[in-house]
MITOR-209126 format. One record per residue: residue in one letter; x, y, z of N, C-alpha, C, CB in turn. Coordinates in steps of 0.02 Angstrom, whole numbers, padded with zeros to 5 digits, always signed. Each point is the difference from the previous one (the first is absolute). Glycine has a CB too. Layout:
BEGIN
AXYZXYZXYZXYZ/...
END
This chain:
BEGIN
X-00856+00289-03209-00025+00018+00066-00066+00038-00008+00117+00004+00047/X-00167-00024-00010-00064+00035-00001+00007+00066+00039-00064-00110-00009/X+00019+00156-00005+00002+00066+00032-00016-00005+00074-00032+00052-00109/X+00073-00019+00149-00011+00003+00072-00039+00063+00017+00106-00065+00022/X-00150+00060+00027-00038+00059+00022+00043+00043+00045-00108-00065-00008/X+00085+00125+00020+00036+00046+00045+00008-00031+00069-00045+00098-00064/X-00008-00130+00089+00002-00032+00067+00049-00059+00001-00119+00036+00020/X+00121-00073-00074+00047-00056-00005+00072+00027+00000-00085-00069-00063/X+00097+00123+00027+00066+00031+00000+00018+00025+00070-00015+00033-00121/X-00033-00005+00155+00011+00023+00069+00019-00058+00045-00082+00094-00018/X+00046-00150+00010+00013-00059+00041+00071-00027-00015-00123-00027+00001/X+00143+00025-00063+00067-00024-00017+00052+00044+00034-00042-00044-00111/X+00033+00110+00108+00048+00045+00031+00004-00011+00075-00023+00083-00089/X-00034-00093+00121-00002-00012+00072+00031-00068+00017-00102+00071+00009/X+00090-00122-00050+00031-00065+00012+00076+00006+00000-00098-00057-00054/X+00124+00099+00012+00073+00008-00006+00030+00033+00063-00013+00009-00124/X-00029+00020+00166+00025+00031+00061+00005-00051+00057-00050+00108-00035/X+00025-00169+00023+00006-00053+00050-00058-00006+00049+00119+00016-00011/X-00173+00019-00002-00058-00005+00045-00033-00068-00005-00018+00123-00011/X-00009-00147+00066-00037-00064-00001-00073+00014-00022+00075-00049+00092/X-00113-00004-00099-00068+00006-00027-00044+00046+00043+00011-00115-00047/X-00008+00109+00112-00040+00043+00044+00020+00072-00008-00014-00094+00081/X+00079+00107-00083+00025+00068-00008-00020+00029-00068+00095-00027+00076/X-00091-00015-00128-00022+00023-00066-00074+00018+00001+00087-00073-00054/X-00127+00031+00086-00072+00012+00004-00014+00065+00037-00021-00124-00001/X+00055+00135+00056-00009+00062+00038+00020+00061-00042+00022-00062+00107/X+00033+00057-00141+00025+00055-00042-00048+00017-00057+00117-00033+00029/X-00148-00019-00058-00045+00010-00057-00073+00004+00020+00083-00061-00070/X-00098+00057+00136-00068+00005+00026-00046-00053-00029+00018+00122+00014/X+00007-00184-00016-00039-00058-00022+00013-00057+00048+00004+00037-00122/X-00037-00093+00112+00011-00058+00043+00060-00041-00024-00123-00003+00026/X+00152-00036+00019+00054-00044-00022-00023-00048-00056+00049+00007+00116/X-00112-00028-00113-00026-00043-00053+00002+00035-00068-00074-00057+00085/X+00057+00121-00085+00003+00039-00062+00071+00005-00027-00099+00066+00038/X+00147-00059+00007+00070+00002-00020+00020-00065-00034+00027+00079+00094/X-00047-00135-00064+00017-00066-00030-00033-00007-00068+00010-00049+00115/X-00072+00072-00122-00034-00004-00065+00035+00044-00052-00108-00022+00058/X+00129+00082-00038+00034+00045-00045+00067-00030-00022-00056+00099+00054/X+00093-00127-00006+00064-00031-00016-00009-00059-00048+00045+00035+00112/X-00096-00074-00101-00014-00057-00045-00012+00025-00071-00048-00065+00096/X+00009+00118-00102-00013+00029-00066+00064+00026-00033-00115+00031+00039/X+00157+00002+00001+00063+00026-00026+00045-00057-00021-00010+00101+00074/X+00015-00153-00032+00042-00058-00017-00020-00028-00068+00014-00027+00122/X-00079+00021-00133-00025-00027-00063+00018+00046-00059-00094-00056+00063/X+00086+00121-00052+00013+00048-00054+00073+00001-00021-00094+00068+00042/X+00139-00073+00007+00072+00008-00017+00037-00067-00004-00004+00110+00055/X-00030-00164-00037+00030-00066-00008+00049-00020+00054-00016+00016-00118/X+00001+00003+00181+00043-00021+00056-00042-00041+00049+00073+00103-00013/X-00039-00135+00061-00035-00044+00046+00006+00019+00074+00019-00089-00083/X+00020+00141+00097+00009+00019+00070+00014+00075+00005+00044-00115+00028/X-00050+00141+00033+00014+00070+00011+00073+00016-00015-00091+00004+00087/X+00136-00050-00067+00071+00011-00014+00012+00005-00075+00030-00062+00105/X-00060+00017-00144+00008+00003-00073-00029+00065-00027-00006-00126-00006/X-00050+00148+00035-00031+00062-00022+00046+00060+00011-00113-00049+00025/X+00144+00051+00034+00045+00055+00015+00060+00000-00047-00036-00004+00121/X+00064-00055-00133+00057-00005-00047-00022+00023-00069+00049-00095+00066/X-00108+00073-00088-00026+00021-00065-00007+00076-00003-00062-00110-00010/X+00033+00139+00063-00013+00072+00002+00065+00040-00006-00101-00021+00070/X+00154-00001-00036+00064+00034-00005+00030-00010-00070+00019-00016+00124/X-00025-00044-00151+00030-00016-00065-00031+00042-00056+00022-00116+00041/X-00087+00126-00039-00033+00038-00054-00009+00074+00016-00058-00105-00032/X+00082+00126+00091-00001+00071+00017-00065+00025+00029+00080+00014-00089/X-00122-00059+00115-00062+00023+00032+00015+00033+00067-00064-00091-00057/X+00117+00070+00089+00024+00030+00062+00076+00009-00006-00095-00052+00070/X+00122+00096-00029+00073+00011-00002+00028+00005+00070-00011+00057-00109/
END
C-alpha cells in the first residue's frame, strides 16, 4: 500500500460516516470534483474500486473503527 496523505486519511474517515460526495466536499471545504479526484487517488493507492470497498478496507486494516 502506498502512503496516504493526511487529507486522504481524513476523507476515508468521513466516507465511513456515510456522507455523500457533496457533503464530503462541504465538510472538507473543497469541490465535489476534488473529492472524486481524491477518492480515485486513494482507490489506486490501496487497490480498491469503489467507496464501499474502501470503507471495508479501512475497517479491516484499522484505519477507522
